[in-house]
TORDO-834832 format. One line per 2 residues: number of its first residue (from 1); their letters; for each residue x, y, z of C-alpha. Coordinates in Angstrom, 2 decimals, decimal comma, always signed. Layout:
REM residues N
NUM) A) X/Y/Z ~ ...
This chain:
REM residues 348
1) MF) +0,00/+0,00/+0,00 ~ +2,89/+2,34/+0,90
3) MK) +4,69/+1,60/-2,40 ~ +1,52/+2,22/-4,39
5) SI) +1,17/+5,63/-2,76 ~ +4,78/+6,45/-3,63
7) KL) +4,14/+5,52/-7,27 ~ +1,04/+7,70/-7,44
9) LL) +3,00/+10,58/-5,97 ~ +5,73/+10,17/-8,58
11) VF) +3,18/+10,14/-11,40 ~ +1,65/+13,30/-9,98
13) VV) +5,05/+15,05/-9,78 ~ +5,93/+14,01/-13,33
15) GI) +2,53/+15,23/-14,54 ~ +3,05/+18,58/-12,89
17) GM) +6,48/+18,78/-14,49 ~ +5,01/+18,01/-17,94
19) IG) +2,39/+20,71/-17,62 ~ +4,90/+23,24/-16,31
21) GI) +7,28/+22,52/-19,15 ~ +4,56/+22,75/-21,79
23) IW) +3,29/+26,06/-20,41 ~ +6,80/+27,51/-20,50
25) FV) +7,36/+26,41/-24,10 ~ +4,07/+27,66/-25,50
27) SI) +4,50/+31,06/-23,90 ~ +7,93/+31,86/-25,39
29) DC) +8,50/+34,07/-28,41 ~ +8,77/+31,38/-31,07
31) GK) +10,80/+33,72/-33,25 ~ +13,74/+33,47/-30,80
33) SR) +15,74/+30,55/-29,54 ~ +15,37/+29,92/-25,81
35) SV) +17,17/+27,40/-23,58 ~ +15,23/+24,66/-21,85
37) PD) +14,20/+25,68/-18,31 ~ +15,64/+23,90/-15,34
39) ID) +12,60/+21,78/-14,60 ~ +12,02/+18,11/-14,12
41) LP) +10,49/+17,58/-17,59 ~ +10,69/+14,14/-19,21
43) DF) +13,21/+14,18/-22,03 ~ +10,77/+12,84/-24,63
45) LK) +8,43/+15,80/-24,03 ~ +11,21/+18,33/-23,68
47) DD) +12,88/+17,22/-26,87 ~ +9,63/+17,22/-28,87
49) ME) +8,67/+20,72/-27,79 ~ +12,16/+22,07/-28,37
51) EI) +12,24/+20,58/-31,87 ~ +8,79/+22,03/-32,71
53) SE) +9,79/+25,47/-31,44 ~ +13,13/+25,52/-33,27
55) EW) +11,58/+24,49/-36,59 ~ +9,03/+27,29/-36,43
57) AE) +11,70/+29,79/-35,35 ~ +13,31/+29,29/-38,77
59) KE) +10,11/+30,18/-40,60 ~ +8,91/+33,65/-41,58
61) GW) +5,31/+32,59/-41,22 ~ +2,81/+29,88/-42,07
63) DA) +4,11/+26,60/-43,48 ~ +1,29/+24,14/-44,13
65) DL) +3,63/+21,22/-44,85 ~ +5,55/+21,74/-41,60
67) YE) +2,37/+22,02/-39,56 ~ +0,86/+18,87/-41,04
69) RQ) +4,11/+16,94/-40,62 ~ +4,48/+17,94/-36,96
71) KN) +0,83/+17,32/-36,18 ~ +0,83/+13,91/-37,87
73) AI) +3,99/+12,93/-36,00 ~ +2,43/+13,86/-32,65
75) EQ) -0,80/+11,99/-33,44 ~ +1,21/+8,95/-34,48
77) KI) +3,02/+9,00/-31,13 ~ -0,29/+9,31/-29,31
79) RI) -1,59/+6,21/-31,12 ~ +1,41/+4,15/-29,98
81) NY) +1,18/+5,55/-26,41 ~ +4,57/+7,23/-26,77
83) YD) +3,56/+9,95/-24,30 ~ +2,41/+7,38/-21,77
85) TE) -0,63/+9,48/-20,83 ~ -3,39/+10,97/-22,96
87) SG) -2,87/+14,38/-21,37 ~ +0,78/+14,40/-22,45
89) GR) -0,13/+14,01/-26,12 ~ -2,91/+16,54/-25,86
91) LI) -0,61/+19,11/-24,30 ~ +1,98/+18,60/-27,05
93) LE) -0,72/+19,26/-29,69 ~ -1,87/+22,34/-27,80
95) GL) +1,73/+23,46/-27,56 ~ +2,16/+23,11/-31,32
97) DN) -0,98/+25,15/-32,05 ~ +0,04/+27,84/-29,59
99) IV) +3,52/+28,17/-31,09 ~ +1,99/+28,39/-34,56
101) CN) -0,55/+30,98/-33,41 ~ +2,24/+33,14/-32,02
103) KL) +4,18/+32,81/-35,25 ~ +1,18/+33,74/-37,42
105) HD) +0,20/+36,65/-35,20 ~ +3,72/+38,08/-35,20
107) AL) +4,13/+37,60/-38,98 ~ +0,81/+39,29/-39,73
109) MY) +1,41/+42,19/-37,36 ~ +4,79/+42,74/-39,01
111) EF) +3,19/+42,93/-42,47 ~ +0,37/+45,21/-41,31
113) HS) +2,98/+47,68/-40,03 ~ +5,41/+47,31/-42,93
115) QD) +5,58/+49,76/-45,83 ~ +5,45/+46,89/-48,35
117) CR) +2,54/+45,19/-46,56 ~ +3,03/+42,13/-48,78
119) NQ) -0,33/+40,75/-49,82 ~ +1,02/+37,28/-50,60
121) SI) +2,49/+36,96/-47,13 ~ -0,70/+38,25/-45,51
123) EN) -2,92/+35,83/-47,42 ~ -0,57/+32,93/-46,68
125) NM) -0,59/+33,62/-42,94 ~ -4,35/+34,15/-42,88
127) AG) -4,68/+30,73/-44,50 ~ -2,71/+29,44/-41,50
129) IR) -5,09/+31,21/-39,12 ~ -8,06/+29,53/-40,83
131) TL) -6,36/+26,12/-40,63 ~ -5,61/+26,66/-36,95
133) CQ) -9,24/+27,57/-36,21 ~ -10,43/+24,48/-38,08
135) SD) -8,03/+22,32/-36,09 ~ -9,09/+23,81/-32,77
137) GS) -12,30/+25,85/-32,73 ~ -11,33/+27,57/-29,48
139) YR) -8,88/+29,73/-31,44 ~ -11,82/+31,59/-32,98
141) KD) -12,08/+33,35/-29,61 ~ -8,33/+33,75/-29,13
143) AR) -7,25/+37,39/-28,65 ~ -4,33/+37,02/-31,07
145) VN) -6,56/+35,56/-33,78 ~ -9,25/+38,17/-33,23
147) EV) -6,73/+41,01/-33,45 ~ -5,21/+40,00/-36,79
149) TE) -8,59/+38,96/-38,20 ~ -10,06/+42,37/-37,42
151) IY) -7,11/+44,19/-39,02 ~ -7,28/+41,85/-42,01
153) GV) -10,97/+42,65/-42,50 ~ -10,26/+46,39/-42,69
155) YK) -7,22/+45,76/-44,90 ~ -9,24/+43,68/-47,37
157) SI) -12,11/+46,17/-47,46 ~ -9,75/+49,02/-48,29
159) IE) -7,92/+47,00/-50,97 ~ -11,21/+46,03/-52,61
161) FY) -12,40/+49,64/-52,43 ~ -9,49/+51,35/-54,11
163) SQ) -8,94/+48,53/-56,61 ~ -12,20/+49,53/-58,34
165) SF) -12,18/+51,54/-61,56 ~ -15,21/+53,52/-60,28
167) LI) -16,67/+53,42/-63,79 ~ -20,48/+53,52/-63,96
169) IP) -22,95/+53,32/-66,83 ~ -25,25/+56,37/-67,09
171) DI) -28,99/+55,76/-66,93 ~ -30,44/+58,31/-69,37
173) DF) -34,01/+59,48/-69,96 ~ -33,85/+60,79/-73,53
175) ES) -37,31/+62,30/-73,39 ~ -36,43/+64,66/-70,55
177) NE) -32,66/+64,85/-71,05 ~ -32,19/+63,56/-67,50
179) WT) -29,54/+61,38/-65,86 ~ -27,94/+61,05/-62,43
181) PF) -25,12/+63,59/-62,05 ~ -21,74/+61,97/-61,51
183) AN) -21,30/+64,19/-58,45 ~ -23,92/+62,09/-56,60
185) YE) -21,85/+58,94/-57,12 ~ -18,58/+60,77/-56,47
187) SK) -19,78/+62,03/-53,09 ~ -20,58/+58,47/-51,97
189) VN) -17,12/+57,26/-53,01 ~ -15,43/+60,13/-51,19
191) AQ) -17,51/+59,48/-48,10 ~ -16,35/+55,85/-48,09
193) KE) -12,75/+56,96/-48,57 ~ -12,98/+59,35/-45,62
195) SF) -14,52/+56,60/-43,54 ~ -11,49/+54,40/-44,18
197) LN) -9,05/+57,24/-43,50 ~ -10,70/+57,85/-40,13
199) NE) -11,01/+54,17/-39,25 ~ -9,28/+53,50/-35,93
201) IY) -7,74/+50,21/-37,09 ~ -6,45/+51,79/-40,29
203) RE) -4,89/+54,71/-38,40 ~ -3,30/+52,48/-35,76
205) HI) -1,99/+49,65/-37,92 ~ -1,92/+50,09/-41,71
207) KG) -1,78/+53,85/-42,31 ~ +1,96/+53,75/-42,97
209) TR) +1,76/+51,04/-45,64 ~ +1,17/+50,98/-49,39
211) VK) -2,56/+50,88/-48,59 ~ -2,45/+54,65/-48,02
213) SG) -1,10/+55,15/-51,55 ~ -4,03/+53,15/-52,85
215) LD) -6,49/+55,42/-51,07 ~ -4,62/+58,50/-52,28
217) GV) -5,07/+57,25/-55,85 ~ -8,86/+57,23/-55,65
219) DA) -9,11/+60,92/-56,62 ~ -7,32/+60,36/-59,94
221) KL) -9,54/+57,36/-60,68 ~ -12,66/+59,46/-60,04
223) IR) -11,44/+62,16/-62,44 ~ -10,98/+59,55/-65,15
225) AK) -14,31/+57,86/-64,35 ~ -16,12/+61,20/-64,55
227) EI) -14,60/+61,92/-67,96 ~ -15,70/+58,53/-69,29
229) YY) -19,16/+58,90/-67,72 ~ -19,92/+62,15/-69,53
231) ND) -18,33/+60,96/-72,76 ~ -20,76/+58,04/-72,64
233) IE) -23,68/+60,43/-72,12 ~ -22,61/+62,62/-75,03
235) NA) -22,16/+59,66/-77,35 ~ -25,49/+58,19/-76,26
237) FI) -27,32/+61,40/-77,25 ~ -25,56/+61,50/-80,61
239) VH) -26,71/+57,94/-81,32 ~ -30,22/+58,76/-80,07
241) FN) -30,78/+61,80/-82,30 ~ -29,15/+60,14/-85,29
243) GI) -31,59/+57,29/-84,87 ~ -34,74/+59,42/-85,21
245) TP) -36,63/+58,62/-88,40 ~ -37,89/+59,73/-90,82
247) YE) -35,36/+62,40/-91,74 ~ -37,93/+65,21/-91,55
249) QR) -38,78/+64,35/-87,94 ~ -35,15/+64,30/-86,91
251) YT) -34,09/+67,77/-87,96 ~ -36,67/+69,89/-86,20
253) SL) -36,36/+73,09/-84,19 ~ -37,67/+71,21/-81,15
255) NL) -34,90/+68,60/-81,33 ~ -32,31/+71,33/-81,88
257) SS) -33,58/+73,11/-78,79 ~ -33,26/+69,87/-76,79
259) LK) -29,67/+69,46/-77,95 ~ -28,76/+73,00/-76,96
261) KL) -30,31/+72,54/-73,51 ~ -28,36/+69,30/-73,26
263) LV) -25,15/+71,18/-74,02 ~ -25,88/+73,74/-71,29
265) KL) -26,57/+71,02/-68,71 ~ -23,47/+69,03/-69,61
267) TY) -21,32/+72,15/-69,44 ~ -22,69/+72,92/-65,98
269) EN) -21,96/+69,42/-64,68 ~ -18,76/+68,58/-66,48
271) KE) -17,20/+71,81/-67,77 ~ -15,25/+69,91/-70,44
273) IN) -17,42/+68,99/-73,42 ~ -16,35/+66,52/-76,10
275) DD) -15,68/+68,18/-79,46 ~ -17,69/+65,40/-81,12
277) LK) -20,87/+66,62/-79,44 ~ -20,19/+70,26/-80,29
279) DF) -19,56/+69,34/-83,93 ~ -22,68/+67,19/-83,96
281) ID) -24,88/+70,03/-82,67 ~ -23,38/+72,48/-85,17
283) AF) -24,06/+70,06/-88,04 ~ -27,52/+69,33/-86,64
285) EV) -28,37/+73,04/-86,64 ~ -27,28/+73,32/-90,28
287) NV) -29,55/+70,41/-91,22 ~ -32,45/+71,92/-89,29
289) NE) -32,09/+75,22/-91,14 ~ -31,81/+73,51/-94,51
291) EI) -34,97/+71,58/-93,69 ~ -36,69/+74,92/-92,91
293) AR) -35,40/+76,35/-96,20 ~ -36,91/+73,43/-98,13
295) RY) -40,21/+73,98/-96,36 ~ -40,15/+77,66/-97,39
297) LN) -39,45/+76,62/-100,98 ~ -42,52/+74,41/-100,98
299) QL) -44,61/+77,23/-99,54 ~ -43,42/+79,60/-102,28
301) KD) -44,38/+77,06/-104,90 ~ -47,92/+76,96/-103,50
303) NN) -48,38/+80,65/-104,44 ~ -50,56/+81,27/-101,41
305) LS) -48,47/+83,39/-99,01 ~ -49,39/+86,62/-97,29
307) AS) -47,18/+89,68/-97,25 ~ -46,19/+88,98/-93,63
309) QL) -45,16/+85,42/-94,53 ~ -43,02/+86,72/-97,40
311) EE) -41,37/+89,19/-95,03 ~ -40,70/+86,38/-92,54
313) IR) -38,94/+84,32/-95,23 ~ -36,95/+87,36/-96,38
315) RW) -35,74/+88,13/-92,85 ~ -34,91/+84,50/-92,27
317) IN) -32,82/+84,09/-95,41 ~ -30,94/+87,35/-94,81
319) GR) -30,26/+86,55/-91,15 ~ -28,05/+84,08/-89,26
321) NG) -30,17/+81,08/-90,26 ~ -29,78/+81,82/-93,95
323) EM) -26,02/+81,92/-93,54 ~ -26,00/+78,32/-92,33
325) IN) -27,57/+76,69/-95,39 ~ -25,53/+75,68/-98,41
327) DK) -25,04/+78,19/-101,22 ~ -27,06/+76,22/-103,77
329) LK) -30,13/+75,99/-101,53 ~ -29,80/+79,64/-100,50
331) KE) -29,62/+80,75/-104,14 ~ -32,62/+78,62/-105,04
333) LK) -34,66/+80,04/-102,17 ~ -33,79/+83,65/-103,07
335) QA) -34,75/+83,09/-106,68 ~ -38,06/+81,55/-105,63
337) LD) -38,71/+84,46/-103,29 ~ -37,91/+87,07/-105,98
339) SY) -40,08/+85,25/-108,55 ~ -42,96/+85,05/-106,10
341) SI) -42,66/+88,77/-105,34 ~ -42,66/+89,70/-109,05
343) SS) -45,70/+87,49/-109,71 ~ -47,52/+89,04/-106,78
345) EM) -46,83/+92,55/-108,07 ~ -48,04/+91,68/-111,57
347) LQ) -51,25/+90,31/-110,17 ~ -52,00/+93,48/-108,23
């Protein structure tokens, strides 16, 4: 009975030594080499933990092959009762995960505070965090995991934000010459940018990295997006008015008025107007006036115009509108007007 009590006491002392040794190992900075503490730790546990720690100390971050190899080796030893007790094997596995968690946390925090902020390294180490959480669900509540996961979430959101082209397709109502001003969209983008710049996590951890340059580049992208947006609007109206048929219904004073109002609105919103639209409106106005000239010709041929109507045609042809039509049509209209006037005088 006395010998049995002595054996139980020895097992208890050894167990305490195992736990103490494991706790010391999993709490060290795995990026530095530490000597084994002076504690009564069984050599097979001490050697395993020292080997695990040293292998990870040589790594910059997550190494899936190393983790799987170490984990499989530990599980194999558990199956053959190498650790003598179930708690010994479990503590070795926990020690491995804790060393890896420290390594991943330190590697990620380094990247989040580094100017380069290497995306490949960040994604690789976050893959390690996900693997660790799958292996042991308790790490989802671990302070180290939560810290880097929270920073990573902000980091990814900012990257996705400034990686956009910010190009949008205008939704145009051709009947009313209406569309959503680009300024409405631009203000939302700028508000999101300011939100990121004022984000506490961004300011504390990743403000000094290349991520800031990405946010700074949003303004230039918006300038380019605005230019393309209004070019699309201008081209859409050119296509719209060119598509009106028949020809006589296209070149009307009403349509010309709509185009000129369009030009005023675009100038107000965008300042810079595409020369293609200006040239199109100029040519459109010429066609409208030539269409009016042809209508006057037909009226003169009807021989049923009042004196006021003749005066209207005369003022029109001698004014700015008459200067826009081609010389041949202008000559023909003047001849028709003179002939009509002579005929009218002879009839009186």
